[in-house]
N, C-alpha and C positions, 0 to 999 in steps of 0.2 A: 494446645489450642488446635482447633480444627481448621484448616485452609482448604478452599475448594478452587480448583484449577478446570476452567472450561474446555471441554472436548467435545467437538461437534456441537450437538444441542444438548450435551450432558454436563454434569459438574464431577470431578473426581476429587475426592475429600481426602486429605491426607493428616494425620494427627502429627503434630511438628512442636518441639519445645521452644520454650520461649526465647532460648538463644537463638533462634533462626530469625534473622531481619527480613521482615516483609516490604517489598517494595512494592508501592502501589500508588497510582495518581491520587492527588489530594481531591476533595469532593468539589465537583462543579457546581453551580446554581443552575438549574435548568430554567428554562423557558416555561412560563405558565401557560401562555397563550402563542404557541410556536407559529401558528400562521400568520398571526398578526405580526410577530417578531420579523418574520421574512418579508412580509408587505411594508412594514415600516422601515426595512434596510433597503429595499427596492427605490423609496422616496427619498431616503436620506443616506445616501452612500457615501464613502470615504474617496475622495480625490476625484470623482466625477460627477456630472450632472444626473438626477434622477433618471431610472430606467425608462420611465414615460416619457421624458423628453428627449431622450437618446432615439427613442422607437418611433417619433412622430415624424421624423426626416426619413425614414427607412422603409424599404419596399419588401424586404425578407428579412428572415432571422434563422440563425443556427444554434441550437442549444446543445452543449456537449454536456454528456452526463457519463458517470463511471460505471463500468460493468459491474455484474453480479459479484464479483470477489470483494467489493467494497460496500459496506452497508450504509449507504448513503440515503437519508429519508426522503427520496424523490418526491414521494407523496404528499410531502410537506413543502418542498421546496417548488416543485414545477407547478402547481395550480397558481399561486400568484403572478408569477413571472408569464406565464400563457395569457393570463387574465389581462396582465397589464399591455402585453403585445397586442391582443386584439382591440381593447379599449384605444389602444394608440395608433390605430389605423393599420397594422400588418394583419392580413387575413390570414386566418388560421391554415388554409393550403398553402400558404407561402413560409410557414415555420416547419425547419426540420430539426427533430431529435436525433442527435448522432451519437451512438453508445462509442466511448472511448476504450476499445477492447484492446488495444496496443497489438500484442500477438496473441492475446486469449481467444478462446473459441466465442462463436457470436451468441448473443442471448435473445432465445426466440420463444414464442409460444407461451406456456406456462410459466416459465422463468422469466420471460418479459413482463408478463401481465403482473408477478408478484414484485416487480421492481417499480414501475411507475402506474399501476392500476389498469384496468379494464378500460374504462373512459378514455384514458390519454393513448392508451396503445391504439384503440379503434379509430380516434378522433382525428390523429396527427400522422405526419410522415415520419415514421421512426425507422433509422437504418442504423445498421452495425457497421463499424470499422473493419474493414479487411486489409492487413498492412501489404500483401502481394496482389491486391486488385489494382493492377497499373492505371487503369483507366479512371481510376478514381482518385488518383494521387499526383501531384504536382512538385516540382522542384521550385523551392523559392530562395535557396542560397547553398554555400558548401561550406564546410568547416574542415581545416585539415585535408582538404580535396576530398571529402567525404559528401555526398549528395544528401540534402536536406529536403526531404519530400512529405507533404503534408495532405491530408483530405480535402478534395475539392469540394465536397458538401460545404464545409466550412470556410475554406478561401473565399467561394463564391458569393456567400452570404452578405448582404449589406450590413446586418448587425450580428456580431460574432460575441456569444455569450459563453462562458464557462462555468460550470458548477463542480461541487465535489466536497471532499472533507478535508480538512487541515488535522494531521496528525504524524507522529514520528515518521520519519522515512532513513533508512539506512543508506541510500544515496544521494537522495534530493535534499536531505536534513529534514524538510517537512513535505509532505503531500499538499496537493492544493494548486491551484492558478495554473503556473506553466506547464505543471506535470500532465494537465489534461490534453495539453497539445504534445508534448514530448516526454514520454513515449505513447500517450494516449491514442493520437490520431496520426501518428508518424508511419513510413514503410519500413518495410524489413530492410532495406539497404541502409537506411537512417539508423535504425537500431544495431545493425552490424557495427557501426561505429560507435554509438553512444554506449552500449553494453559490451563493448570489446574487451578482450582479456586486458589489455594495456589501461583502458580507462578506469574498469572497475577495480585494478590492483592500486589505482591512486586514490581511493575513497575510504581508506581505514579511518573510523572512529567520525565518520560524516554525520551520523546519527544526530538529529537538532543541531545540526551547523551549517549556515549558509555562507558564513565568512570563509574564504580560500576553500570553497567548495567546486570542483572542476564540472561535476554533473550539472549543479546550479546555475554556474556561469554559462554553460552551453545551453541549457534549456531557456535560460532568461534571452539569450541571444536570438534564439529561434523564435521565441514567443513576441518579442518585439517585430520580428520580420513578418510573422505570419498575421499578427494585429490582433488585438483583443479589445473589444468596446466596454465589458463590464465583465466581472467575476461574482459568483455567489456562491461562497464557500462556507461552510458551516464547521462547528467543533460539536462533537458528542460526547456523552460519558460512557461508562461501561455498560449501562442499560440501554445505550442508543438512544437515548433522549436528548432533545435538541437544548444546547448550551449556550451557543453563540452563532450569531450570524454576521459574517463579513463580507458586504457587497460594495462594489465600485471598481477601483483602478486595481488592475491585475497584480502590482506589487505592492502598493499602499495599504489596501485592504487585506491583502495576503500576510504581510508583515504583521498588521496589527493580531490575525488571529494565530500566527505562529507564537507571538509573546503569550498569548492565552494559553495555548498548548505548552509551552515552555514553564510557564509559571505552575502549571498542574501536572505535567507529564513527567519531568525530569528531576529525577532524585541524585542528590550528591553523596558520593561514597568516600570516605577518607583513604581507602586503599582496596586491593583487587580482592577477590574471594576465592575459595578451593571449589566450592559446590554451588551450582545455580540451578534450582528447580523453576522450571518455566511452562509456559503453555503457547500454544500459536494463536489464540486469541478466540478459539471457538467457532462455529460455523456463523457467516460462509468463508470467512478468511481462511480456515484451515482445511477446506474442501480437498487441497491437494499438498504434497509434501513439498512442492515446489513453493508455496507461500510461507512454509516452516521456516525456510532461510533467514526470514526476517528477525523471528525471536532467536534463533541461532545465533546471528550476528550482535543482537543485543546482549545475549549471555557471554558471547566472546569477548566482547569490549571489557567487560568486569571482572574477568576470569583469570586467575593465575595460569601461566603456562603450563599444561599436563594436568590442569583441573578437570572436574566431571560437571556435566552437564545431564537433567534428566528433563524430558519434553514429552508434554501430552497434547496430542494432534489427532484429530478424528480421520482425516483423508478419505472421506467417504469416496471420492473419485481416485484413489490410489496416489501414485506416484506424481502424475501429471500429463503432460502432453507426451504423444509418442516419442517426439525428440528428447524431453528431457527423462522419458524412462531409458532411452537408450544410451544418454550420458550416465545416468547413475548405474546402469546394469554392465556397463562396458569399462568403466574405471574403478577399480576396486580401491585405489589409493589416490591421496592428494598428488602424489608425485605423477601417477598415471595421467590424472586428468592435465596438471600443470604442461606436461610434455606433448601432449596432443592439441589441447585447446588454446594454448598461448600463441599458437599459430595462427595466423590471420585467415589463411587459407581454409582452415578447419572449423570456422565458425559455423555454428547452429542455433537455432532457436533456443531460448531457454538456457543457454550455457551459463549465462550471469549469475542465476540464480544457483546454478551447480556450483560454480565458482565460490560462492559465499558458503556455501554448505561444506565444501570442502576445506576451505579456509578454517571453519569452525571445528571441523573434525581433527585438521592438522594440529589447531592449538590445543584443543582437549585432550586429555589423556584417554576419556572414555565418554561416550554418549550413550544414554539409555532411552528409549523410545516407548512410550506406550501409545498404540495406535490401532484402534480395532481395523482400520481400512488399509493398512499395510500388511505385505505379507512376510513371513519371518524369512524368505528367501532373499527379499529386496533389503530387508534390514541388514541381514547378515552380509551382503554384498558389498556396502559400503562401510561394514565395520562397526555398525552400531549395535546395542544389545536389546533385543526385544523383552518388553515386559507384556505378560500374558493377560493380567486382569487387575483391578484395583487391589487385590490383596497381595500380589506380587509387589505392586508400586509402593504399596507400604512397607514391605519387608525388607525390599531394597534400599529405599530411603532410610528406614532406619539403620541399618547396616553402614549404609554411606556416612552416617551421622557420627559414627563412632571413630571414623577415620578422616574426616575432613573438618578442620577447626573453624572455619569462617564460613558461613552458609548463607544464601540469599534466596529468597521465593519470590517469583513473580507472577502471581496469578493472573494477571491481565497481560503477559506476553509482551508482544510488540507494541502496545499501546501506552508501555511506560518505559522510559529509558534511565539507566544508572550510569553516572558519569562519575569517574574518578578524579577527584580534585588535583588539579595540576598537571593531568595526562592530557 
């Protein structure tokens, strides 16, 4: 059978035997009239009054949106929200659209236009979150004596709205809702705590799990303190079509969306496997190797110790940020990383994703990587094996199938989660 794995904007096709188990999301029913679905959810939300009712008593609004690394259908979500705010009396110049970059780079120019459209970009106050721009940050609480600082564009708004996707997440269990605030619009110092070696080391098996999830608990505590009036979270399918809109209370609406994702994106296995063939989800999610950590963790969770991972990732922007490049290029082994970055004084931006990658490298016997955007030298530095082209991918997989008994393929990468029953 032919199985296609997204890689950047392309598909890498492999011929696989029927003995390979394909893990994929079950088919979502798409919304035939997506704009109407969003508008309807705004008027009939879960756990709150209608957005129009909330907006009537407010003079300003801040709408938090995800950055370019998340394929959120902003051009469908934002117009009904903005229309509702204006019709309810909040003047256009008093609405801020805040891009939750976390610690990522800002989204500007053509990139921003591709996210929200030229009309919205040119008609509204759109700002990027900068995690180290201290004059736009305010401490709202402390956790374990760590400062929790949030963007003031959000804190100062009369009406606070969060938007985004609900999908599996290897730290938070599911993305969406509270994650727009933490890490979306939090400070660098806050992230030093939330993404510390100590916290991340306690999140094994957290994908698609909210119970007993330390990251989720901290994020909920911060979100309650920062305040949220309304969320508009959506679920999309692998074609990035709208399948569900969950609007209203930041916890109740989010939980309803998580249930939908869980029903469609979690696949149960009766035992761990010897070989996982996966992808990083295609563009824009696989723009950097930094984001590839998500599919590697999902693969690791179902892989026998010493098993093999084959991953397809475009990485058109290379490894990632300067800080992430330095980590990956200066720590040849998981042990090198642990010795240095487990020390709080050595914390640097993006070390948490590196931590997950090193966890996967330490667990797997070998990781094969097909990535047009990564150099042979970078892959070799962290003990990966670079695959040159589609033909070599097919040849290597064919050889691996002769020595690995139980094999799973995950074409959708981080968008589907395998869970071993009882683990």
